[in-house]
mmCIF entry with sequence, helices, sheets and N, C-alpha, C, O atoms, coordinates in Angstrom:
data_MODEL
# 
_entry.id   MODEL 
# 
_entity.id                         1 
_entity.type                       polymer 
_entity.pdbx_number_of_molecules   1 
# 
_entity_poly.entity_id                      1 
_entity_poly.type                           'polypeptide(L)' 
_entity_poly.nstd_linkage                   no 
_entity_poly.nstd_monomer                   no 
_entity_poly.pdbx_seq_one_letter_code       MGPQNRNTSFAPDLNPP 
_entity_poly.pdbx_seq_one_letter_code_can   MGPQNRNTSFAPDLNPP 
_entity_poly.pdbx_strand_id                 A 
# 
loop_
_entity_poly_seq.entity_id 
_entity_poly_seq.num 
_entity_poly_seq.mon_id 
_entity_poly_seq.hetero 
1 1  MET n 
1 2  GLY n 
1 3  PRO n 
1 4  GLN n 
1 5  ASN n 
1 6  ARG n 
1 7  ASN n 
1 8  THR n 
1 9  SER n 
1 10 PHE n 
1 11 ALA n 
1 12 PRO n 
1 13 ASP n 
1 14 LEU n 
1 15 ASN n 
1 16 PRO n 
1 17 PRO n 
# 
_struct_asym.id          A 
_struct_asym.entity_id   1 
# 
_struct_conf.conf_type_id            HELX_P 
_struct_conf.id                      HELX_P1 
_struct_conf.pdbx_PDB_helix_id       AA1 
_struct_conf.beg_label_comp_id       PRO 
_struct_conf.beg_label_asym_id       A 
_struct_conf.beg_label_seq_id        12 
_struct_conf.pdbx_beg_PDB_ins_code   ? 
_struct_conf.end_label_comp_id       LEU 
_struct_conf.end_label_asym_id       A 
_struct_conf.end_label_seq_id        14 
_struct_conf.pdbx_end_PDB_ins_code   ? 
_struct_conf.beg_auth_comp_id        PRO 
_struct_conf.beg_auth_asym_id        A 
_struct_conf.beg_auth_seq_id         12 
_struct_conf.end_auth_comp_id        LEU 
_struct_conf.end_auth_asym_id        A 
_struct_conf.end_auth_seq_id         14 
_struct_conf.pdbx_PDB_helix_class    5 
_struct_conf.details                 ? 
_struct_conf.pdbx_PDB_helix_length   3 
# 
_struct_conf_type.id          HELX_P 
_struct_conf_type.criteria    ? 
_struct_conf_type.reference   ? 
# 
loop_
_atom_site.group_PDB 
_atom_site.id 
_atom_site.type_symbol 
_atom_site.label_atom_id 
_atom_site.label_alt_id 
_atom_site.label_comp_id 
_atom_site.label_asym_id 
_atom_site.label_entity_id 
_atom_site.label_seq_id 
_atom_site.pdbx_PDB_ins_code 
_atom_site.Cartn_x 
_atom_site.Cartn_y 
_atom_site.Cartn_z 
_atom_site.occupancy 
_atom_site.B_iso_or_equiv 
_atom_site.pdbx_formal_charge 
_atom_site.auth_seq_id 
_atom_site.auth_comp_id 
_atom_site.auth_asym_id 
_atom_site.auth_atom_id 
_atom_site.pdbx_PDB_model_num 
ATOM 1  N N  . MET A 1 1  ? 7.473   4.461  -8.411 1.00 0.00 ? 1  MET A N  1 
ATOM 2  C CA . MET A 1 1  ? 6.804   3.182  -7.960 1.00 0.00 ? 1  MET A CA 1 
ATOM 3  C C  . MET A 1 1  ? 5.581   2.872  -8.752 1.00 0.00 ? 1  MET A C  1 
ATOM 4  O O  . MET A 1 1  ? 5.404   1.759  -9.248 1.00 0.00 ? 1  MET A O  1 
ATOM 5  N N  . GLY A 1 2  ? 4.689   3.914  -8.878 1.00 0.00 ? 2  GLY A N  1 
ATOM 6  C CA . GLY A 1 2  ? 3.422   3.639  -9.586 1.00 0.00 ? 2  GLY A CA 1 
ATOM 7  C C  . GLY A 1 2  ? 2.189   3.657  -8.694 1.00 0.00 ? 2  GLY A C  1 
ATOM 8  O O  . GLY A 1 2  ? 2.365   3.981  -7.520 1.00 0.00 ? 2  GLY A O  1 
ATOM 9  N N  . PRO A 1 3  ? 1.044   3.369  -9.080 1.00 0.00 ? 3  PRO A N  1 
ATOM 10 C CA . PRO A 1 3  ? -0.113  3.282  -8.330 1.00 0.00 ? 3  PRO A CA 1 
ATOM 11 C C  . PRO A 1 3  ? -0.042  2.274  -7.264 1.00 0.00 ? 3  PRO A C  1 
ATOM 12 O O  . PRO A 1 3  ? 0.394   1.155  -7.533 1.00 0.00 ? 3  PRO A O  1 
ATOM 13 N N  . GLN A 1 4  ? -0.444  2.580  -6.043 1.00 0.00 ? 4  GLN A N  1 
ATOM 14 C CA . GLN A 1 4  ? -0.359  1.638  -4.971 1.00 0.00 ? 4  GLN A CA 1 
ATOM 15 C C  . GLN A 1 4  ? -1.742  0.954  -4.680 1.00 0.00 ? 4  GLN A C  1 
ATOM 16 O O  . GLN A 1 4  ? -2.804  1.576  -4.721 1.00 0.00 ? 4  GLN A O  1 
ATOM 17 N N  . ASN A 1 5  ? -1.641  -0.307 -4.400 1.00 0.00 ? 5  ASN A N  1 
ATOM 18 C CA . ASN A 1 5  ? -2.885  -1.056 -4.169 1.00 0.00 ? 5  ASN A CA 1 
ATOM 19 C C  . ASN A 1 5  ? -3.225  -1.067 -2.631 1.00 0.00 ? 5  ASN A C  1 
ATOM 20 O O  . ASN A 1 5  ? -2.461  -0.577 -1.799 1.00 0.00 ? 5  ASN A O  1 
ATOM 21 N N  . ARG A 1 6  ? -4.429  -1.663 -2.311 1.00 0.00 ? 6  ARG A N  1 
ATOM 22 C CA . ARG A 1 6  ? -4.745  -1.717 -0.891 1.00 0.00 ? 6  ARG A CA 1 
ATOM 23 C C  . ARG A 1 6  ? -3.839  -2.659 -0.144 1.00 0.00 ? 6  ARG A C  1 
ATOM 24 O O  . ARG A 1 6  ? -3.751  -2.547 1.079  1.00 0.00 ? 6  ARG A O  1 
ATOM 25 N N  . ASN A 1 7  ? -3.178  -3.555 -0.775 1.00 0.00 ? 7  ASN A N  1 
ATOM 26 C CA . ASN A 1 7  ? -2.332  -4.487 -0.222 1.00 0.00 ? 7  ASN A CA 1 
ATOM 27 C C  . ASN A 1 7  ? -0.880  -4.249 -0.572 1.00 0.00 ? 7  ASN A C  1 
ATOM 28 O O  . ASN A 1 7  ? -0.366  -4.758 -1.568 1.00 0.00 ? 7  ASN A O  1 
ATOM 29 N N  . THR A 1 8  ? -0.201  -3.427 0.309  1.00 0.00 ? 8  THR A N  1 
ATOM 30 C CA . THR A 1 8  ? 1.279   -3.150 0.103  1.00 0.00 ? 8  THR A CA 1 
ATOM 31 C C  . THR A 1 8  ? 2.117   -3.760 1.103  1.00 0.00 ? 8  THR A C  1 
ATOM 32 O O  . THR A 1 8  ? 2.185   -3.299 2.243  1.00 0.00 ? 8  THR A O  1 
ATOM 33 N N  . SER A 1 9  ? 2.811   -4.861 0.695  1.00 0.00 ? 9  SER A N  1 
ATOM 34 C CA . SER A 1 9  ? 3.647   -5.587 1.653  1.00 0.00 ? 9  SER A CA 1 
ATOM 35 C C  . SER A 1 9  ? 4.778   -4.712 2.186  1.00 0.00 ? 9  SER A C  1 
ATOM 36 O O  . SER A 1 9  ? 5.212   -4.935 3.316  1.00 0.00 ? 9  SER A O  1 
ATOM 37 N N  . PHE A 1 10 ? 5.279   -3.730 1.437  1.00 0.00 ? 10 PHE A N  1 
ATOM 38 C CA . PHE A 1 10 ? 6.371   -2.992 1.770  1.00 0.00 ? 10 PHE A CA 1 
ATOM 39 C C  . PHE A 1 10 ? 5.856   -1.778 2.783  1.00 0.00 ? 10 PHE A C  1 
ATOM 40 O O  . PHE A 1 10 ? 6.600   -1.366 3.673  1.00 0.00 ? 10 PHE A O  1 
ATOM 41 N N  . ALA A 1 11 ? 4.685   -1.303 2.601  1.00 0.00 ? 11 ALA A N  1 
ATOM 42 C CA . ALA A 1 11 ? 4.130   -0.282 3.458  1.00 0.00 ? 11 ALA A CA 1 
ATOM 43 C C  . ALA A 1 11 ? 2.611   -0.311 3.640  1.00 0.00 ? 11 ALA A C  1 
ATOM 44 O O  . ALA A 1 11 ? 1.899   0.507  3.057  1.00 0.00 ? 11 ALA A O  1 
ATOM 45 N N  . PRO A 1 12 ? 2.127   -1.230 4.431  1.00 0.00 ? 12 PRO A N  1 
ATOM 46 C CA . PRO A 1 12 ? 0.761   -1.357 4.644  1.00 0.00 ? 12 PRO A CA 1 
ATOM 47 C C  . PRO A 1 12 ? 0.089   -0.151 5.346  1.00 0.00 ? 12 PRO A C  1 
ATOM 48 O O  . PRO A 1 12 ? -1.110  0.109  5.245  1.00 0.00 ? 12 PRO A O  1 
ATOM 49 N N  . ASP A 1 13 ? 0.997   0.563  6.074  1.00 0.00 ? 13 ASP A N  1 
ATOM 50 C CA . ASP A 1 13 ? 0.546   1.712  6.778  1.00 0.00 ? 13 ASP A CA 1 
ATOM 51 C C  . ASP A 1 13 ? 0.053   2.842  5.895  1.00 0.00 ? 13 ASP A C  1 
ATOM 52 O O  . ASP A 1 13 ? -0.740  3.683  6.318  1.00 0.00 ? 13 ASP A O  1 
ATOM 53 N N  . LEU A 1 14 ? 0.544   2.848  4.641  1.00 0.00 ? 14 LEU A N  1 
ATOM 54 C CA . LEU A 1 14 ? 0.187   3.940  3.707  1.00 0.00 ? 14 LEU A CA 1 
ATOM 55 C C  . LEU A 1 14 ? -1.288  3.713  3.167  1.00 0.00 ? 14 LEU A C  1 
ATOM 56 O O  . LEU A 1 14 ? -1.975  4.614  2.685  1.00 0.00 ? 14 LEU A O  1 
ATOM 57 N N  . ASN A 1 15 ? -1.696  2.355  3.316  1.00 0.00 ? 15 ASN A N  1 
ATOM 58 C CA . ASN A 1 15 ? -2.974  2.011  2.840  1.00 0.00 ? 15 ASN A CA 1 
ATOM 59 C C  . ASN A 1 15 ? -3.880  1.413  3.901  1.00 0.00 ? 15 ASN A C  1 
ATOM 60 O O  . ASN A 1 15 ? -3.986  0.190  3.993  1.00 0.00 ? 15 ASN A O  1 
ATOM 61 N N  . PRO A 1 16 ? -4.510  2.205  4.673  1.00 0.00 ? 16 PRO A N  1 
ATOM 62 C CA . PRO A 1 16 ? -5.306  1.705  5.788  1.00 0.00 ? 16 PRO A CA 1 
ATOM 63 C C  . PRO A 1 16 ? -6.637  1.088  5.256  1.00 0.00 ? 16 PRO A C  1 
ATOM 64 O O  . PRO A 1 16 ? -7.136  1.558  4.234  1.00 0.00 ? 16 PRO A O  1 
ATOM 65 N N  . PRO A 1 17 ? -7.189  0.117  5.872  1.00 0.00 ? 17 PRO A N  1 
ATOM 66 C CA . PRO A 1 17 ? -8.434  -0.479 5.388  1.00 0.00 ? 17 PRO A CA 1 
ATOM 67 C C  . PRO A 1 17 ? -9.600  0.459  5.390  1.00 0.00 ? 17 PRO A C  1 
ATOM 68 O O  . PRO A 1 17 ? -10.704 0.073  5.004  1.00 0.00 ? 17 PRO A O  1 
# 
């Protein structure tokens, strides 16, 4: 997949604010 951003539409749970 690559580096994940703060805003992940598919998995927002992986990137908590």
